[in-house]
N, C-alpha and C positions, 0 to 999 in steps of 0.2 A: 284240435280245436284250443283256442288262445288259454291261458292260465287264469284271464281275469273272467272267464265264463263264471258266473255264478257266484262271483266272490260275496265274500262277508266283511264289512268293516268291523276293526276291532272297538267294543265297546268299552267303555271305562266304567267301570261300576260306581256310583256313588260312596263318598266317604260317610260312615256314621260321625254324626256331630258329637259323639263322647271321644273319637279318636283325634288324636294331633295328627294332621294331615299332610303326610310325607310322600305322598302317593301319587296325586293331582297333577305335580309338575309347575304348580303356579309362583309365581315370584311371590319376595316377602313385601305384603302392602305397605309397609312402613317407608319403602324407598320408592315407592311408585307416586309418581305428579298428582296433585289435585286438579282433574280435568276440567272442571267449572269455568275456570277462568279461560284455559287456554280453547276451549270449544266457542266460548262466548266470543273471545276476539277473532276467532277463525270466522264465525258466523257471520260477522260484519264486513266481509271481505269476500263473501261466496259470490261466485260467477256462475252463468249459465251455458246454453249451449254456445259453442264457439272458443272458448277460452283452452289454453293449452290442457292438456292430459294430465301433464306435470305441476304440481306448484311449483312457481320460480324460486321460492325462497327453499322448498325442501328438495329441489334440484340442484341450488346450488351447496347449501350443507350436505348432502348425500355425496355430490363430487366431491367435495373437499375431504370428506372421511375415507371416500375411494382412493383418492390421492394420497392421502397421509398413509394408506396402508399399502402404499406401492404400487397403485391400478391405476395407470396412466389412461385417463378415461374423460371426455368431454360431453358423454351423454350418459342418460340412465332412461329405464321403464320403470313404472310404479304398479305393482299389483295388490292384491287383497291379500297380503301375508306372503312367507315364502313358498309354501306348497303350491299355491295359484301359480308363481312364477314356474316353479318345477314344471307342474303340467303343461302349460302352456310351451316351454320350451320342449318337451315329451313330444307334445302334440305335432308341433311343428317340423321335427325332424326324423322320428320314429312311424314305422308301419305296425299295424298288431302282429303280436308274435316276436315283434325283434325282443331281444335279452339285455337286461339291464343290470350292470352291476352294484352292487348294493351294500351298505357296511352289515356285518353281522356280529355283536348284535348291532340293532339300528334301529330306528325310529319307526315304529310301527304302521302308524298313518302313511309313511311312503311306501311302505310295501304295499299297502291297500290300494295307494293311489293307483302302483304300477300295476297291479292287477285289474283296476278299474278300467284301465287302459287298453286292457288287452293284449300286455305286457308280461315279460318274465322276469321273475327278478331270479341273480346270479347271488349269491351270497359272497364275500369276502371279507377274511376275518380282521377282526383291527386288534390292534394293542394300546399300549398308553403314548404310542405316537402317531394313531391312526392307523390306516387300511396298510395290511401287511403287505409288501412288495411281491414276494413269493406266491402269497393266496391271490394278488390282482393277477399278475405275469401267468400261472394258471388258467386264466378264464377269459385272458384280454382278447383274444384272436376269436373269440365266440360270442361277444358282445357289442352291441351298438351304440351304448351310453355306458358312463361310470357316473355315478352321484356319490359325493363325498364330503363330508365336516371338518373343514380344518383346525376347527378349535371348540372347545366346549362339547364334544360330542355326546348325544343323547342315546344310549343310557351309560356308556362307557367311560365319559369325561376325557377323552384321550384329547391329546394337543398335537397337531402334526410339528415335529423339529424341521430346520431346513435341510438335516441330512436325508431326513425322510421324503421330505418333498422333492430332492434330488433322485432320490431312488425311484419316485414312482413316475416321475417325468420321462426317467429312461424309458419304463415299463411301457407308456402309452405311445413314447414318441414314434413307434414303427407303425403306428396304427392312426395317421393323420386324420382319418374321417370319423373317427369316434368323438361324440357330443359331449364335453365333460363339465358336470355342474358341481358347483360347488356351494353348500347351504352355510352359510356363515351366521347363521341366524340370531346368535348370542353377541355380535359385533360391538353393540354400545356400551357391554359391561364385562367384556372380556379381555381382560390384558394382555395376555399373552400374544406374542407376534402373529402376523399371518403369513404364512408361508403357502404360495400359491402352487398350483399343478396346471394352471390352465390358459395361462393369456397368451400365450404365443401358439394356439390352434386355430385350426378353421373353424369350429364351431366350439363355443364355450360360454360360461355363464357364470356369475358370481351374483350371490342371492345376499341382502342382508335386510334384517328385520327389527321391528322394535316391539313386537307383542310379548314377549319374553320379558322386556328389561321397562318399558313403559306402561304395560297395560294389554291385557288378552283383546278388546273389544277395540284397541287401536289397529285395526287390520291394514297394515300398511307394511310393504317391503319395497325396496327398490334394487335393480339390476342391473350389470355392466357385461359387457359381452361383445360377440363380433357383430359385425352392424347385420349381417343377414337375419341372424337369431331375434335379435333385438326387433327389427322390422317385423318378425314372423311373429314375435308377442305380441307387438303392439297392436298388427293387423288383425288377430284373432279377438284380441281385446276390443276393438273397435267396432264389431259386427256383434258384440256380446254384450256387456255391460257398458262399455264406452268408456270409462275411466274409471278410477278408485276416487270414491268422495273427497272433493277438494277442500271441504271443512278438515276433514280427517287429516289430510294431507297438511293442511296448515296449521293446524292446530301442533301435528308433529313438528313441522320447522319452527316454530314457537318454542316449545320445548328444549328443542337440539338450540335453541339460541338464548336459552335461561342458563346462566353459569350455577344457580343454587339447585336448578333441577339436575344439571349434569353431575354436579357434587354428590348429589343423593345416590346417582347411579353409580359413580366411582366408591362411594361407601359400600354399596350392595355386593359389589365384586369382592372388596375387602372382606366385607361380613360372609359371604360365600364360601370365600377360601379359608376363611377361619374355621366354619362349620365343617366343611369336607376333611381338611386335616385332623381335627378333633375327633372325628370320627373313626378315619382311618388308621390315625394313632391308638386309638382304644382296642379297635379290632385287631391292629398289630399286637397289641400285648395279649390278645387270647389267642393268639397265634393263627389267626384269619386274616388273608391275603383281600385286599380289596382297591377298588382303582377310581379314580378322580381326580385327574390332574388339574382339571380346569371344569368351569361352569358350575351347576346348581345339582348336578346327582353324583351319586357313588354308587357303584357295580359291585357286587359282592358274590361270588361263587359260592354256591351251596349244595349239599347234599339232597335238600326235599324243597323243592320253593314253597307248596301247599303248606307244609309243617312249619316252617318259617315265618312265613305271613302269618299264620294263625298265632304263634307265638308271640311275635311282636305285637299285635292287636290285643291279645290278652294283657300285653304290658303297657297298653295304651296308645300304639302306634300304628297308623295305617299307612303301607308300604307296598309297592307294586311286585308281582311274579314276575319273573322273568320269560316267560313262556313268548308271550307277545311279541319281545322284544327281540326273538334270537331265531334264527332257522337251523345252523348246524352248531352254534357255540354250548358251552355248557350252561348246566342249570342254573340260576343266580336270581338274586334279586336287585331292584332300584329302590335306591331310598333319594328322595328329592331333599337337598338339607336347607331349602329356603327358609322353612318355620320350624327349623329343629334348633332350640335353645341350649348353649353349651352346658346347662345345669342338666339337662336331660341325656344327654351324649350316654355317659358312663351305663344307664340304665338301658338305654337303645342298644347298644353294644351287647352288653350281657344277653338281652333276649335274641339279638340276630345271632349269638354265638352258641347258646344253649342246647338247639337243636343238632348244630354240627358237632358241638364237642361230644356229645351223647351218641352220636353215631361213629365218630371216631374212633371212641372208648369201646362202641360194641364191636367193630372193625377189628381194633386190635386184640380182644380177648373172644372175638367169635369162634 
């Protein structure tokens, strides 16, 4: 029986109002565009049946961004967020019970999606540079797809280096029929270079989304890939919803062409970097190793996830236990820094370190 039988999705608990929300994974609202004007302008250009599935202005902007990232393409497909694209690509290429290599720790909704499709998730260890080549090599001959995050990996915060990309390309090269998907979900505000492992393969997909940068209700992502994969994604879309709302697409295109809005996006990237580094440095001063070289999250290995989460809550912060993000990796907690103020960082670090320091002292003297 496929692993997807009887799967249960990961349900995120609501954050109590009295806690600072470092758990939900939302961006800092101070950097988000005011959507009213963009949506109003987009409505005025709304089209009905028979219009192209991709808004021409969004298509032009997305292709330009992909080319700037080193992806030579003249075509995209637009989906309702990154996971929508991933789901359609997996359905297009894989049969139930097929094995899919995913990151460990990694995005829990991806693991739920894999299970829901009747596929089997095979964990691959990540470090600060992304998927570990030796870990991928150990499973590569038993999987039919690989899904990886090239930068701002959630929750570990890793970013793939060019050296790591070369090593991973060498691992997958002997397996030309494997589908390789790269989820570049934070492309708009992640300044680290994009190092791909996909574009010279038979079946590949690179997905970029706007939801973590421009707002969660803008369910818009675009993908480049090989022609067959794009054809199959678009074909399945046409017999379902047909297309992503062209009003939302045009609103995104208008934001992308607005210099002030995109300047705020760049400011958010700087702010997240400063907040990540401040927390990591505070923890390092306490003798605690944390990870987060890019993106919105810091991943902190701990002895007891529940105890650390509870201690953080008593100090006024909501954070996520790592259990839902990991399969074989060590206990950890995730902190989303988007709403972390610098003046609160020492207090949070002290709360995160208190339980582990207590446990370490007990281990030394027990």
